[in-house]
N, C-alpha and C positions, 0 to 999 in steps of 0.2 A: 466611175470611178477611181480613180488613180490617180485617185488625184495626183493618182501615183501612178501615174506609170510604168510598172519596170518593164524594162526592156533588155531583155539579156540574150548574149549571145550563143546561138544554137550552134551549133556542129560538131559533126563525127561523121568521118570511114563511111563510105555506103558499102555495108555487108561485108569489112573485110577483117572483122574483130572474133574472135572464136566466141560459140554459146556460152549462155551463161554457165549452164551445166559444167562448162568446160573451165572452170577460169584457173588454169593453171597459172597463166603466165602474170606475172605482177601487172598491172596497171601503172603509163606513164604520169604523170600530173595532169596532163595534159586532159588524157580520158579516162581519168580517176573519179566522174563524174557521170559517168555513158551508161547505158544501157541498153547492152546487144543482143538480139536474135534473132541469128539467120532463116532458123526453118525453128517455125512454131509445132508446137506441138499441139494435136488433139485436145478440145475441150472439155474438163475431163464431165463426165455424166452428171453429175447431180448444180452442174449449174449450166447445162448444155440450153437447156429449153428458155431460159430466160436471157444469156446471152442471145441465142438464135433471133428474139424476138425484138429486139434492137436494129429495126427498121429504116431505111432512106427514106423513104417515103412517106412513113407517117412521123419524123421530124421533119420534112418541108411540110408537110398539111398545117403540121404546133407551130410552125416558124410562120409560114405564111400567114396564120392570124396575129399572133403577138407581134410583130412587126409590122399590120397595116394599119392604113393609114386612118382606118376605123377606132384604132385604140390609143389616136395621138401621141404616142411617145409614153405611156404607161410611166406619166410623173409622180411621185409619192405624193398622197394624199391628194388624188383627185378621182373624178367618177372612171377615169379613161384606165387607170391602176388597178383599180376595183374588179371591172371588167374581166382582166387578166387574169388577176387573184382569181375570180368566179370558173373563170374557165379553166385552168389548174384542179382547184377543189373540184368540179365537176364531172373528170378522165379519176382522179384519185379515188372518188365514189365510185364510179363505172367498174376502175379495176379491184377493188373489195380494200382501196389502204383504209388502213385507221385512223380517223381526226385524232389529234391530241391536241386543238388549240384551247380555248376558251368554252369550261363548262358550259353546258346547253339550260340557259333558266327552264327549269319542270315544266312552268305554261306555256314555253315554246318552244316541247319537242314533235315533231312529228307525226304525224296521227298513224302515215305509217312509212316502212323505209324499206327499200327497193330489196328484192332478195328474198323466198321464203327460211324463213325461220331466223333473217336477222335481227338482231335486236334494236330498238331503236337507242342513238348515239348518244351517251352524255356527254360528246364534246363535239364542237365544232370542229373545222379546219383553219380555223383563222385565229391568230393570235392579235385583238387588238389594241394600236399602242398608241398613246396620247400624244403628242405633239405641239410644240410652239413654234410657230413660221412666226420670223422674226421681217414686221413691216416698215418698219426704220430704225437707225442705230446714229445716234449723238454720241459723242467725246468732248470731253474737256482734260486738258491736264496746263496742268500748271505748277511752277516751283519754287520754290520759297529757299529763301537765307536768310539767317540771323545769328552775329554773332555775340548775344548777349544783349547789345545795348542797340542796334540798329536789324530794322527787320524789311527785309527788300522781297519782295513776288515779281513774278512775270510770267505771264497768262499767253500759252503759245494756240496755235489755230493749226487744223486737222487739216490736212489736203496742203497743205502750206510749208510747216514746220513738222510735222508727224503725221505718222499715218499708222490708224489704228483700228481693227475693226471687233468687237465682241458682241454675243449671242444671247446674253443676259443683263443685267442689271449688276454694274460693279462699280465698289468705289477701292481705291486704295490709296495710301498717304504713308509715306514713309523713308527715311534715310537714303541716301546714295552712295555705293560705292562704286568707284573705278575701279575694273578689273584686266584693262589693257584688251584682252584678246580675247578673253574667256577659256585660256587655256592653259590645262595641266597636263604634262608627258615625262614621268618620273625618267624615261630613256634619256631624252636628252637633259634631263636635269635644270627642266622649267614647268615653274608651276605658279601662275600667277591669283592662285589664293593663297598661300604660303600665309600665314598670321593675319590673314583676312577675317574676319566674322564676315558673311554675307546672310546669314540667319536672319531674316524678317522683316531682309532690307530689303532693295531694288538698285540692280546690278546693269555699270553701263560699259559694253563691249564695242569691240571696231568686228567688223566681218572678219572674214578670210582669215589670214596668221600672219606671222612676222617673216618680211624678207620673199612676199606673195609671189615679188617682180628678181629675185635674186638666185640666180643659178645656185650659187655656193650654198644659200642658206640649211640648213638640217633639216628647215619644215620641208624644202623641196625633194624632199625625196619621197618615192613612191607612198609610202608605209602614209606618210602624214600627208601628202597632198590627196592622197585616196581620201584620207579622211575631212579635210577640210573646205578642201575644193574639188569636190567631183563635178564629174562632167556633168548631173541634172544640178538643177541650180537649188532644186528645192531641195535637196538633205544637206546645202549647207551649214546650217543651223542647227540640226538636230545634236550633233555631238554638244557642243558646247548651249543649246539652253537646255541637253539634258544635263548637264554636268553643273549648270546654275541651280537650278530643280534641288540637286541630289544636296548640292550646300546647302540649302535651305532660303533660296532668294525665293522674294516673291514674287519679279516681274524683272523684263529685260529692254532695258531700253539701248538699240544697236543703231551703229553708224558706221555707212558706207566707207569701207578701206579708201575707195577708188570710184569718186563722184562724175570724175572727167566722165570716167568710162563707164559705171554702171547707173549713172544719174542721179541726182540725192532727189526727196522725200515730191518737191513739187512736179519737178520733169517727169518720173514715172507716174503719178495722177494726170497729166496731160497726155504724157503719152498712151497711155491704155484707151484716150477716151480718143483718139483717131482712128480713124474707119480704113477698112484695108477695102480700097475696090474691087481687087480680088477672090472675095469673100463675101456671103452674102450678111447684111447688117441688119440685126433682129432689136426690136420694139424693148426689150425687157429682159432683164440677168435670170438665174437660177436661183429658184428659191432657197433660201434661207431657214433650215429647219434644224432642231434640234430635242431632244427629248426632254418630257416635265421632269421626271424624278431619273437621276441615275449615281444610283446608289455605288457603283464602284469606279475610281477612272481607269483608262486603259494603260497601257507602256505608252503609247507614243503620245497622250495629251501630255501637248509641254507649259510652259509657263507662261501669261501673258508676256505678249514682248509687240513692244512697240520701237517702229522705224522712226529715228529723229532725224533731220540735217544737219548736214554739218554746223551749220550755222545757232541751231539748236543746240549743240554739244557743245560746242564754243562755249555758248551764256552757262549755260550749270558747269561747264569745267573753271570756267571764271571765277566764278562764286567761291570755288576750292584752291583757287589762285594757280592753277594749270593751264600749259598750253596742249592744245593736242596736237598739235605739228611738231614741237619737241618732245613731248611723250615717246610720239611713236617714231622720231629720229634714236631714242635712248633707248627705244628695245629693239629697232630694226639693226641698229648698229651695234648695241653689245648684248645683244639678247638678253637683259636684264627687265626681269617685269617691276611695272612702275605701277601696279595696284596700291590704294591707298583709297580712306573711306575720305567722303569729303565734306570734313568739318560743320556742320549747321546746315547742309544744304539737304532740303527736301523736297520728294516731287507727290502729288496730288493728282492721280488719275481718276476721273468719273465714265462713265459709259451709259446713257440710258438706252433700252429697247424696247418698243413698241410691238409689241404681239401680238397676235391670236391663237386661237387652238385650235387644231386636227387632229387627222385621224386618221392613219394606214392600217396596213394589215400584215402578219407573216402568216402563210400558208404552208401546217404542219399536217404531214400523217406518218404513220408508220406502221411496219410491216413485225411482228411481233417475232422472236429468236424461238428454235425450238427446244432451248436447252432450259430447265424447270430452274435454273440458279441464274445462270448466262443472262439469261430474254432480260434481266434486269439492269443491262448495260447496253449503251449503244453504240452505233456507231451511225453521222451524220452524216449526209450528203447533200450538198445547200448550195445554188446561185442565187443572187439575186436577181427579182424579175422587173426590177424599175429601171425606168434610161430618163431622157433631159423634157421628155414635153415635148409643147410645141412653143415656139417663138416667132409671134409673126404667122407671115402667111408658112413659115417653114415647120413641119412634123423632124422632129430627131427620132423615128422608127427605132433606132437601136438594134437592127437587125442581129449585129454580130457581139454590141455591150448591152444588156448581155441575151440577148432572145436564140443567142446561143447556146449558154450555160445552161440555162431554162428550160430547156428544150429535152436537152442531156437530161434535167433531174426529173420531168416527164418520162422518159424513154428507160431511167433507172427503176423506177421504181416502178413501171407496169413489167418490167423482166423477172423485178421479186418477187413479183404478185403471181406472172403465171410461172414461176419454176417449184414446181411443186415438189422439190426439198428447198427446207427457208435451211439458212443458218445459224448455230448455237447464238447469237446474241441477237438485238432486234438493229433494224435500221431505219433511222427517218431523214424524212426527206423534208425539205426547209428550200420555201423559195422566199428570197428577203424581201425587205421594206428597204426602201431608204439608203441604199449603197451611195447612189452619187452624194448625199447629201450628209457623207458622216458616218457610214455604217450604222445606222439606227438600229436595222431590223433585227441584224446579230448581234448587235452591242445589247438592243432589247432581252434579247433571245437568254445570253449566258447572264444574264441578269435573274432571267426568270426563267427557267427552264422546263420542261417537262422530265427529263432524267436530268440526275443534275452533273454537274461537272464531272464531281470526284467516279459519276458511271460513264461519261463520256469517252470512248477509247478511241475516239479521233473525226478529225472534222476534216471531209474530200470537198474544197471548193473549186465551183467551175465559171472562168469567168472568161469572157471574149476566147472564144475556142472552135473560131469557125475564118480564120484569112491563114493560110499557109503563109511559112517564109520563101524569100526568092532569092536567089542569089546578091543582085543589090544592097538588097536588105542585110544581110548578112554581110558583105563589104564595109556596108556602111556603120553598122555595129560595133564592130570589128574593130571600124577605125575610132570609132566614138571611145571605147572603154578602153583604149589603148590598149589590147591583146595580144598583139604582135604576131598573131593566127597570117602565116604563109601564104599568100594569092592562089597559089599550088594547092594546099589543103581546102580551101572555098571549094575550088571548081569541082571537085570530088565527093560533093557532099547529096547525098540522096535525098531530096528533099519528099519523093512521096510516101516514105516511110519512116519519116518522122514527128515527135512531137515531143513539146515541152514540158516539165513539170519544177515546181521549187516545191521540197522538204522539208520537213524539218532535221535540222542535224542532229539532233540528241534522241532520232527516235530510229532503233534500229528497226522498230514491229515496221513501219513506215519502210525503210528502206527495202526489206524482207518481202512486202506484200505487192511491192514493185519491180521487183525482181521477179519473182513469182507467180505475179497476174500475165509480165510480157512473152513466158514462156510458149503463152498459148496465145501470143496476138503477133509478134515478129514485130517489132517497134524496133526503131532506132528512136531513145531516147536519152535527151539529155535532162539530166534530172541535180538540178543544182541546190546543193545542203548550203541552209539557213540557219543562222541565229536569230537572225531579227526577226521578231514580233512587232513590228508597225508596219509590213508590208501595205498595200492600200486596197486589202481587198475585205467580202467577208470571212475568211478565212483568219484575220487577226486576233478580233474578238474572243476567238477560243484558243490562242495561241495564248494568249496577255492569260486564262487564265491554266497557261502548262497542258492547253488538250495537245495533245500530235496535231501534224497535220499537210497537206498537201494543196497545194495551189496547182490550177491547171489553166493552162494561160497558151494561144498561140502565139502568132505576129501581130504588132501594131501598122497600120497602116492608117493613109491619110485622109481615110474615110473616120478615125476616132472622134466621137464627142462631136461629130460632123452633118448633116440633114441628109451625106450623102452613104451612110452607114447603111444598105437597104440590103432584104433579101436578094437580090439578082449580084450581092459579090461573097456569100457566103460559100464555103466548102462545103455541102453534104457529107462526103464520103469523112473529112476528117471531124467533123461532128459524133461520126457513128462512132470512128476509133477511141476518139477521147470515152465518150460513151461505154462502150466496151470493154475500154480499160478500167476505166473506174468502175462500173459495177463484178471486174474480177476484182480490185483490188476488197473494194468495199464486202466483197464476200469472204478475202481469205483473211480481209481483220476480225469482220466480224466470226468467222470460224474457228480462227486461232486458241 
């Protein structure tokens, strides 16, 4: 997942904040994202039967199978993943969850269907997805210059001069515009796109920001430092590449600001090939998969970007009569943009991808709502079923990632089926494929939904919900994210009664559902409100379609994406807490 993966500080004083229903006191900024209930109320009778059916022993049994060596790590587009999907679908069928996958051809309908009086299903539990697996990818980049009388070209080498990878065949050829650091900040009156038209062109930019090592630089204010130099390096390019896309650029050439500190292209490639004797050495990399057809781009999808070496950058700028060091000095010292089109300079980028066709499947079932009108609206509860598979002799069992979320969805589905009273709206249960390869299953569903996105009330996503936070983890995150919370506060955290969520900041309905549900759970919940639509898990495609969302996740440990992510390390009680809370949230949302 996740590739993301979001680590967020979860802090709270242990049970010393007034109950939710007595919120007369204003919360301070530090506590505004917390939901606390000291003494839980009894669960209402209309949802009690389902609540009580979410049991530790059942979750343990499901997870022991899904995270067993027999399933070989549940890698997308493998028979092992299909076994896991069949396993979940079997229980959906046992519980009477209605299948809402692909239509079943008439000649393949079963002769009989378990349960007296049950009609033959017209749909299966599986939404089949055709994918491409990239077997091999090669690229070529050439820079050309013409002043009307002289034509010069230079071809650069992958992994030496530049680093680029694409999952499809691609050919781009366009003029080049140098945009400095690629930043536009109105409050600082600094706009490197002012007077520059980059539509249909390739932009070259420097990573990081002006004055990155100068404490007196206005860009070293927390607002800009957190935006352009966040602790997680994977997020540093996002605002700059997104801005280039917004301005109409076709692609981005990125040159490292500090090659001696961060490494240049060739050094990065060589370093990536080093073997760490402290970790297992694997014989192959993760599968590279993509959807064959994707009718809608997701908000987090950015422009193609190519990391180029300092030498390559100098060669390109030389055609435009510029020197990289000189323009950097002018930008750093005077904060004056040096953007300009490199007249006569163009870049041609080609990528050839060798692919083969594969397939995988989402598992989809639902409980029909009780209201004759509102039953056509739906709350989606989902988790990704896939993990990293097997590499050589090592099996990535993925007990936490995301066996834990998968068994939670199964437990919640059973809870709704056992509950005699159904909410007014329908509830859809989804086990996604291809999350580890780029949210492929959830992306496919939002483009091919059973219920339209306009009728989808919310998406509740469970991903890695079985590892509890430790005090040392919290201290490390507090330091990493520069939150400045005193250690005296950290020491008072009640870790045994606490869970973490991220939610759609624009949805009061979600916020109300969380608070209402916690009345019956009595948990200490850190609920971070976010406007980002690019969180790296399966709620993101729904967020991109403007569907309100909740992302349930727990602590990240050293076992993340390692063969050591095993059944023995999960906290079944934590899985039960997340499952019961999500069940109650879904009931609230489906019944409002």
